[in-house]
N, C-alpha and C positions, 0 to 999 in steps of 0.2 A: 887589671884594667890599665890600658895604655894612656899616654899623655893626652891624645886627641879626645878619647872618651871622657876623661876628667874635665877637659876644657869645655866640651859641649854640655856636660852635666852642670858645670858651673854657670854657663850662660843661661840655661833654662831656669836654674834655681834663682838666678839674679832677678828674673822677671817675677818670680813668685815671692821675692823678698826674704829668702831664707839664706842662712849662713852655710858656707860649704865646709865640710870636714873631709880632709884628704885621707887616703890610705896611709898608714904609718910607713909603709915600704917606699912611698913615693919620694919623701924628703922634700927639701926646698928646691924649686925649679926657678932658676934666674930668668928664664924666658917668660914666665907668667908670675911675677912677684905678687900680683893681687890675689893669687890663690892661697897665700899663706904658706906655712911650713908644717912639717910633720910634728914639730914640737907642740903645736896646738891640737893635733889630731888625737882623738881619744879612741875612735873606732872607725872601721872602714864604712863608708857610706854605700848603701846598696845601689844597684843600678837604678837609673832614673825611672820614676814611676809616673811622670807627668804625661797626661793624655794630650792628644792633638787639640781637644776642646779647651783644655787649660791654657795651652800656648796661644790659641786663637783669642780667648777672652783677655789674656794678658796683653796681647798686641793691641786689641781694641781699647783697653784702658790707657795704654801708653801713647797712642797715636789718635788724637781727636779727629783728624781729617779722614783717616781710614775708617774710623767708627761711623762718621756721618755718611760716608759713601756706602758702606756695607748695610747700615740700617735703612737707608733710603731705598736701596735696591731690593731688600728682602721681600716686601709685599708683591712686587711684580715678578720677581724671580720664582717665587713659590707658585704663584697663580699660573703663569704661562708654562711652567714645567709640568704642572698637573694637566693643563689643557692639552699640551703636546702628547701626554701619555693616555689621554681619554679617547675612546673610539669616536670617530667623526660621524655624527648622525645628522648632518646638515640637511639632507633630503627630507628626513622625518620632521625636522624643525620647520622647514619651509612649507610643509603641508598643513601646519597648525594654523588656527585662526588667530590673527594678531590684532591688537587694538589699533585704531586709526591714529592715535596719538603716540604710538610707539616708534622707537628708532629701529628701523629694519636693516640698516646697513652698518657693517663693521667699520667702515672708513670713518664714521662719526663716533661710534660708541667706544671703540678700543683706544683711540687717542685720549678720550675723556677718562677712561679707566686708568690708563697709564699715568696721567697727570695727577689724579686724586690719590693714586697709590703712592706716588713719589712724595706727595704732600704729607700723607699719614705716616710714611716711613721716617721723614725728617722730624715730624712731630714727636714720634717715639724716641728719636735720638735726643731731642731737647729735654724730654722728661727723664730719660735715662741719665743724662748728664746732670740734670737738676737734682736727681735723687741720689747723688753720690756714686754714679756708675754701678748701681746695684740692679740685678735682674729680678730679685724676689720681692717686688713691690706690687701693691694692688692695682695701680694703673696699668702696669705692663702685663699683669695677669689677665685683665680684661682685654687688653690689646692682643695678646696671644690667642684668646678665645675668639675674638673677632676675626683674626686671620684664618684660624682653623675653619670656621663656618664659611668664610669667603672662599677658601680654596676647595672645599668639598662640594660647593654648589654645582660647579660645572660637571663633575662626574655623576652627581645625582640627577641633574636636570637632563643632560644630553647623553651621558654614558648609560644610565639606567632608564632613561625616558620616563622619568617620574615627575609629572607636573605637580602632584600633591606634595611630595616630600621636598621638591625644589622650592615650592612656596613656603613650606614650613622652615626650611633652612634659611631662606632669605629673611623671614621674621626673626629668627634667632640671630642672624648676622647684624641686622639693623639694631636690635636690642643691645647686643654686645658693643656695637660701634657707638651707640648713644651713651652707654655707660662709660666707655673709653673716653669719649669726648668730655664728659663731665669731670672725670678724674684727671684727665690731662690738663683741663683748664684750671683745676685747683693747684696743680703743680707748677704750671707755666701757662700764662694766658695766651701767648703766641701759639703754643702747641694746640690749645683748645680751638682757636680760630682756624688753624690749618686743617683740622678734622672736619670742619663744616661742609666743604664741597664733597667730601667722600660720603658723608651721611646723606646729603641731598641726592647723590647718585644712587645710593642704596634705597632711598625712599622710592625713587622711580622704578628701580629693579623689583622692589617688593610689590608695588602696585601692579606692575606688568605681569609678574608671575601669578599673583592672585587672580587677575583678570583672565589670563590664559587658562588657568586651572578651571575657573568657573565656566568658561565658554567651551572648552575642549573636552571636559570630563563627561559631559552628558551627550548622549547620541543625538545626531542631527535628525530633525523631523523631515520626513519626505512625504510628499503628497501622493496618496495611492492612485493608481491608474483606474480607469473605468472598469477594466476587466476583473480587477481584484477587489473592487469596492462592492460590498454586499448590497448597498442601497441603490446601486445602479441597475440591479435586476439582471446583470449579465451572467 
């Protein structure tokens, strides 16, 4: 193992809070005195086994600003990535019956969605920081479930053209979001309040999907013509 590899290995292990053992053959290097000497070395350290995920998490823990930006972007990044990968069935969607109170233009809906997603992402950051920067907590578990249901709604609703399962997914999404809001509020009151606009938008989405399923799932009634009406005598 050359000097450069040992130096990189040391930097990575520094983020993980581990002590570095050098190979006995290395000896003391005056260029990197913080690495120690071979007198302390007992055995050669194997090649670095740190994953990219470990390095990413370590960077998030050590840089609060980077953590806030990354966690604020995650909800929108995941959602629009999946939207971009989903087949565009806009023509099919435009042919469906829509509620009169529904928002039919993306120029209004998507800016709202962007805003509430930024808010819920920052709320998650506050809870993550409040909980000692740990990921394995109950509030963040519900938050992850909420994001999962949110992200798969677009492929279900437009990709597979399923009004029924789209409505079911929205019910699961708002349930997970409500639970997330409750647990976020218990950890950090500001985080709980930041989730409220998102839950309100989900309530609208849920009511719209249920309405569209109920109106578009049954065949439309058509008035029979006189030639085909048995009572007309034709």
